[in-house]
TORDO-822393 format. One line per 2 residues: number of its first residue (from 1); their letters; for each residue y, z, x of N, C-alpha, C. Coordinates in steps of 0.2 Angstrom, whole numbers, plus 5000, padded with zeros to 4 digits. Atoms other than C-alpha are relative to their C-alpha. Example, Ala and Ser with C-alpha at 12.3 -4.5 7.8 and 13.67 -1.06 7.14 Angstrom:
2
1) as) 4994/5000/5004/4978/5039/5062/5006/5000/5004; 4994/4999/4996/4995/5036/5068/5005/5003/4996
//
This chain:
123
1) ma) 4995/5002/5005/4998/5000/5000/5008/5001/5004; 4994/4998/4998/5014/5007/5011/4999/4995/5008
3) mf) 5000/5002/4993/5008/4998/5027/5003/4993/5002; 4997/5007/5000/5015/4979/5022/5006/5000/4997
5) se) 4993/5000/5003/5030/4987/5014/5007/4999/5005; 4994/5000/4995/5048/4984/5021/5004/5006/4997
7) yi) 4997/4996/5004/5054/4997/5008/4995/5006/4998; 5004/4994/5005/5047/5015/5006/5005/5005/5000
9) lv) 4994/4994/5003/5058/5029/4996/4994/5004/4997; 5004/4995/5004/5051/5045/4992/5005/5005/4999
11) av) 4997/4992/5002/5057/5062/4984/4997/5004/5001; 5005/4993/4999/5052/5078/4990/5003/5005/4999
13) sp) 4996/4993/5003/5054/5094/4982/5001/5006/5006; 4998/4994/4996/5061/5111/4990/4993/5002/5005
15) gn) 5007/4996/4998/5042/5115/4993/4996/4995/5005; 5000/5009/4993/5041/5096/5006/4992/4999/4995
17) ri) 5005/5003/5005/5028/5092/4989/5003/4992/4998; 4998/5008/5002/5030/5072/4986/4999/4998/4992
19) ka) 5001/5003/5005/5037/5069/4971/4999/4993/4996; 5001/5007/5002/5038/5052/4969/5002/4995/5005
21) ys) 4998/5006/4995/5039/5035/4978/5000/4993/4997; 5000/5005/5003/5041/5018/4977/5000/4996/5007
23) ta) 5002/5005/4994/5037/5003/4990/5003/4992/4997; 4998/5007/5001/5044/4986/4990/4998/4995/5006
25) vi) 5003/5005/4993/5040/4970/5001/5005/4994/4999; 4997/5005/5000/5050/4955/5005/4996/4995/5000
27) qr) 5004/5007/5000/5043/4937/5001/5003/4995/5001; 4995/5006/4999/5049/4922/5007/4995/4994/4998
29) nn) 5004/5006/5000/5042/4906/5000/5006/4994/5000; 4994/5006/4999/5051/4889/5003/5008/5003/5004
31) nq) 4994/4998/4997/5069/4892/5005/5003/5006/4996; 4998/4995/5006/5069/4906/4991/4997/5007/5006
33) kh) 5002/4991/4998/5066/4926/4998/5004/5005/4997; 5000/4994/5006/5064/4938/4984/4997/5008/5003
35) ce) 5000/4993/5000/5062/4957/4984/4992/5002/4996; 5003/4997/5007/5046/4964/4975/4999/5006/5002
37) it) 5003/4993/5001/5044/4980/4970/4993/5003/4999; 5006/5001/5001/5028/4983/4972/4994/5006/4997
39) et) 5002/4993/5004/5024/5001/4966/5004/5007/5001; 4994/4995/5001/5034/5015/4959/4995/5006/4996
41) nc) 5002/4994/5004/5025/5033/4955/5005/5004/5000; 4995/4994/5001/5036/5043/4947/5002/5002/4992
43) qs) 4998/4999/5007/5040/5053/4931/5005/5001/4998; 4993/5000/5002/5057/5056/4931/5004/4992/5001
45) id) 4998/5006/5001/5066/5041/4925/5008/4998/5003; 4995/5003/4995/5082/5044/4934/4999/4999/5010
47) lv) 5004/5002/4993/5072/5044/4950/4999/4991/4999; 5004/5007/4999/5064/5027/4945/5007/4995/5001
49) ea) 4993/5005/5002/5083/5019/4941/5002/5003/5008; 4996/5000/4992/5089/5027/4959/4996/4996/5005
51) fi) 5004/5003/4996/5073/5019/4967/5004/4994/5001; 4998/5007/5003/5078/5003/4959/5008/4999/5004
53) ki) 4993/5004/4996/5098/5003/4965/4997/5000/5008; 4999/4998/4995/5094/5010/4982/4996/4992/5004
55) ie) 5004/5006/4998/5080/4995/4986/5005/4994/4997; 4994/5005/5002/5093/4983/4976/5005/4999/5006
57) ek) 4994/5000/4995/5107/4987/4988/4998/4997/5007; 5002/5001/4992/5096/4986/5005/4998/4993/5000
59) ad) 5002/5007/5001/5088/4969/4998/5005/4996/5001; 4994/5006/4999/5104/4961/4995/5005/5001/5005
61) ki) 4997/4999/4996/5113/4967/5008/4998/4999/5008; 5004/5002/4994/5102/4966/5022/4995/4995/5001
63) dk) 5005/5005/5000/5089/4955/5018/5002/4995/4997; 4995/5006/5005/5100/4943/5006/4994/4997/4997
65) vd) 5003/5005/5004/5086/4939/4995/5005/4998/4993; 4998/5002/5005/5088/4928/4980/5000/5005/4994
67) hl) 5001/4996/5006/5081/4940/4966/4994/5007/5002; 5005/4994/5002/5072/4956/4962/4994/5000/4997
69) ei) 5005/5002/5006/5054/4956/4955/4997/5006/4998; 5006/4994/5002/5043/4970/4945/4995/4999/4997
71) wl) 5005/5002/5003/5026/4965/4941/4996/5006/4997; 5003/4995/5005/5020/4977/4927/4993/4999/4999
73) ls) 5007/5000/5003/5002/4980/4920/5001/4996/4994; 4998/5002/5007/5002/4969/4906/4999/5005/4995
75) ta) 5002/4995/5004/4997/4986/4897/5008/5005/4999; 4994/4996/5000/5014/4993/4902/5005/4998/4992
77) se) 4998/4998/5007/5024/4998/4885/5007/4995/5001; 4993/5002/5001/5039/4990/4876/5006/5003/5003
79) ht) 4997/4995/4996/5049/5004/4882/5002/4998/5006; 4998/5000/4993/5048/5001/4900/5003/4994/5000
81) vn) 4997/5007/5000/5052/4981/4897/5006/5001/4999; 4991/4997/5001/5069/4988/4889/5002/5002/5003
83) yl) 4999/4994/4996/5071/5002/4899/5003/4996/5007; 4999/5004/4995/5071/4987/4913/5007/4995/4999
85) aq) 4995/5003/5003/5082/4976/4904/5006/5002/5001; 4993/4998/4999/5096/4988/4904/5002/5001/5007
87) lg) 4998/4999/4993/5095/4990/4921/5001/4992/5004; 5000/5006/4999/5097/4969/4923/4995/4995/4999
89) ft) 5006/5004/4999/5080/4964/4924/4999/4994/4993; 5003/5003/5007/5074/4950/4912/4991/4997/4999
91) ye) 5006/5001/5001/5057/4946/4906/4999/4992/5003; 5001/5006/4999/5050/4932/4913/4992/4995/5000
93) gk) 5007/5003/5002/5033/4929/4906/4994/5005/5002; 5005/4996/4997/5015/4936/4912/4995/4994/5005
95) kl) 5006/5004/4993/5004/4930/4930/4995/5005/5000; 5005/4994/4997/4989/4936/4933/4999/4997/5008
97) dg) 5002/5000/4991/4984/4939/4952/4994/5004/5000; 5007/4997/4998/4971/4945/4960/4994/4995/5002
99) ev) 5004/5006/4998/4954/4935/4964/4996/4998/4996; 5003/5002/5005/4942/4925/4954/4995/5007/4999
101) gs) 5005/4995/5002/4931/4939/4945/5003/5006/4998; 4996/4994/5001/4945/4952/4947/5007/4999/4997
103) mt) 4995/5000/5001/4959/4946/4940/5003/5005/4994; 4996/4993/5004/4973/4958/4934/5008/4994/4996
105) sh) 4995/5003/5002/4987/4951/4922/5006/5005/5000; 4995/4997/5000/5004/4956/4924/5007/4998/4994
107) kv) 4993/5001/5003/5022/4957/4914/5005/4997/5007; 4996/5001/4995/5033/4949/4927/5009/5000/4997
109) lk) 4994/4997/5003/5051/4955/4926/5006/4998/5007; 4996/5001/4994/5066/4948/4938/5008/5001/4998
111) kd) 4994/4999/4999/5083/4951/4943/5004/4996/5005; 4998/5005/4995/5093/4938/4951/5007/5005/5004
113) ls) 4994/4996/4992/5106/4945/4968/5004/4995/5001; 4995/5005/4995/5113/4929/4973/5005/4999/4996
115) gn) 4994/4999/5003/5127/4929/4961/5003/5005/5003; 4996/4997/4995/5131/4943/4969/5005/5000/5004
117) ri) 4996/5002/4994/5135/4938/4985/5007/4993/4997; 4997/5005/5004/5143/4923/4976/5009/5004/4999
119) aa) 4995/4997/5004/5156/4935/4965/5004/5003/5008; 4998/4997/4995/5158/4944/4981/5004/4996/5006
121) aq) 4997/5005/4995/5163/4929/4992/5005/4999/4998; 4995/5003/5001/5175/4924/4980/5006/5004/4997
123) s) 4996/4996/5001/5184/4940/4978/5005/4999/5006
//
């Protein structure tokens, strides 16, 4: 999991126990570069939002990615999809991942970041 991640964020309690974590990896395809949030294990919606904002900021400013992607299991609730929509993600549809015989269906959400740099350059 974390071995191939560019970003690993961890929230630790005062007793040095891991409360939550999130990982992300930069993907390069042809002339496009995007950041895929690969895993988030967190019970606090505030921490989820903080993790996403930190990853977005770093991926945009340091790696200059075109967009963020989150692949949710197809069983993810509509509430989760709606929450991510409030953070600027759009539902892109379902995709299959894995190997033949063990394919997993995912809901893919995407947030465009290329407009952030265009707007900043115009100011």
